[in-house]
C-alpha positions, 0 to 999 in steps of 0.5 A, a space after each residue: 737395423 741394416 743399412 743398404 747404401 745405394 751408390 750412383 755410378 754416374 754415366 760411365 767414366 770413373 772420372 764422373 764419380 762423385 767423392 762420396 761415391 768414391 769413398 763408398 766404393 772403397 769401403 769393405 762391406 758386400 758390394 753388388 753392381 747392377 751390371 758387372 759390365 758398367 765401366 766403373 765395375 770393370 775399373 773396380 775389378 782391375 783394382 782388386 775390388 770384390 763385388 757380386 754382379 746382378 746382370 742375370 736379373 737385369 729384366 727383373 728389378 723385384 728379384 734384384 730387390 729381394 736379393 738385396 733385402 735378403 743380403 741386408 738381413 745377413 749383414 749390418 751394411 751392404 752396398 748396391 751400385 747403379 748407373 747414373 743417379 739412383 733416383 732417376 727412375 731405377 726400378 730396383 731402387 724404387 722397390 727397395 725404397 718401398 720395402 726396406 723400411 718394413 723389413 727393418 732396413 734403412 736406405 742411404 742414397 749417394 747421388 751420382 751424375 744423371 744419365 738423363 739429357 743435360 738439364 738441371 744437373 748439368 746446370 747445377 755443375 756449371 754453377 758449382 764450377 763458377 763458384 769454385 773459380 770465383 773462390 780461387 786465387 784468380 777469382 773475385 777478391 770479394 768472394 774469396 774474402 767471404 765466410 759462413 758468418 759474413 754471408 748470414 745476412 745475405 742468405 736471410 735477405 735472399 730468402 725474404 726476397 723469394 717470399 716477396 716475389 711469391 706474394 707479388 705473384 711475380 714469376 720473373 722475379 721469383 725465378 731470379 730470386 730463387 737463383 740468388 738463393 740457390 747461389 747461397 747454398 753453392 757459396 756455403 757448400 764451396 767454402 765447406 768443401 775448401 775447409 774439408 768439412 763437406 761438399 755440395 754432394 754431401 749436402 744433396 745426399 743429406 737432404 735426399 736421405 732425410 726426405 726418404 726417411 721422413 716420408 715412410 708413408 711414400 717410400 715405405 709401407 702404409 699410406 697417408 692421404 691427408 696433409 695433416 697426417 703427413 705432418 704427424 708422420 714427419 714429426 714422429 720420424 723426427 722425434 725418433 731421430 733425435 732420440 728418447 731424450 727429446 720427447 716433451 722438449 721444445 727445441 727451436 733455433 735461438 737464431 731465428 727472428 723472435 716473431 718466427 721463433 715464438 710461432 715455432 715454439 707455440 706450434 711445438 707446445 701445441 703438439 704436446 697438447 699445451 694449447 687453447 681448445 679454440 681461437 676464442 681462448 687465444 683472443 681472450 688471452 690477447 685481450 687480457 695481455 692488452 689490459 695488463 700492458 695498459 695497466 703497466 703503462 699507467 703505473 709507469 714502471 719501464 721493466 714491467 712495460 717491456 715485459 707486458 709488451 712481450 707477453 702481448 706480442 706472444 699472445 698476438 702470435 698465438 692468435 695468428 697460429 690459430 688463424 693458420 697465419 705465419 706472423 712473420 710473413 703477415 708482418 712483412 706484408 703489412 710492412 710492405 703495404 705501409 711503405 707503399 701507402 706512405 710513398 703515396 703520401 710522400 709523393 703528394 707532399 713532394 708535389 706541393 714543394 712544401 715540407 712534411 712539417 707544414 701539413 697537419 696529421 689530418 691532411 696526411 691521414 686523408 692522403 693515406 685513405 686516398 692511397 687505400 681507395 686508389 688501390 695502392 698496394 692493396 
């Protein structure tokens, strides 16, 4: 399989080249410039870098695509340099994204600064600069002191706050929380850049390439009209990337919360055909595990009680999967509902100037039902 590396040259000035683009231009494979008049092309020429100019085909993007595919058939790796960002609508790039996979070639995208009016790209670069300043010697002591490990909790917290904003249908909060989550991506990327491991451009390049690889029905040959079929294709490409040894193995990140990890493990097992044929089987298994938990409690064996309770939770996750629910999200919603209703009870208790302990469970339960009726967090 040959690789076609598509390099984004940015708006023109060589100073606007990304670090990844500079590295790619320094390599020795055959290099093609969409335009030999581009400032970066002239910059390369002055430094003795040899390349092929495709100016004569400027109005024929398909011919450019065919030339590059033909070159890739003769070489293990070629490079194609285009103005701006390759994914900003370049027609030759679009042609290559469609045709290359069918010809047995892999596309690697190296993003560049966009030629389009300042917008998302400019804002992202401004945010990147702010993070660099915050981490510098003249920046914030707290920000300078953070590491990948110290920020783990922040990353998880911000992701859950995004989910909470979505479930409240709160656009203002969602916009803010997405910004907070994006900040975490910038934070980790800046730490890695300082350590010489990777940078934000490499992160963007990686996810860009992955999306192209795992959507052959969009960027390659063939089409897929159903969401289920698209997921199947995604998983097929994913398995190919992992290699033959990954077939039939369940690989789920052990750092995930147990409930979410159970959900992912069950989905993976189901993809191998190890699954109940219908919801009824999952529900019956849940009832069976509930009975075994009750039996273990009656016998009073602590180790067995914990084991049976774990089995009960695992079976409950299976039921959620058949209902097309994410158990982590469902439990989170239940927690928020509980807290809102309990807050109503607390407010009623506070209004009496008496302690909680002075009220019976029946009275507290009546206020709970009031919270439901009044529509508190329903």
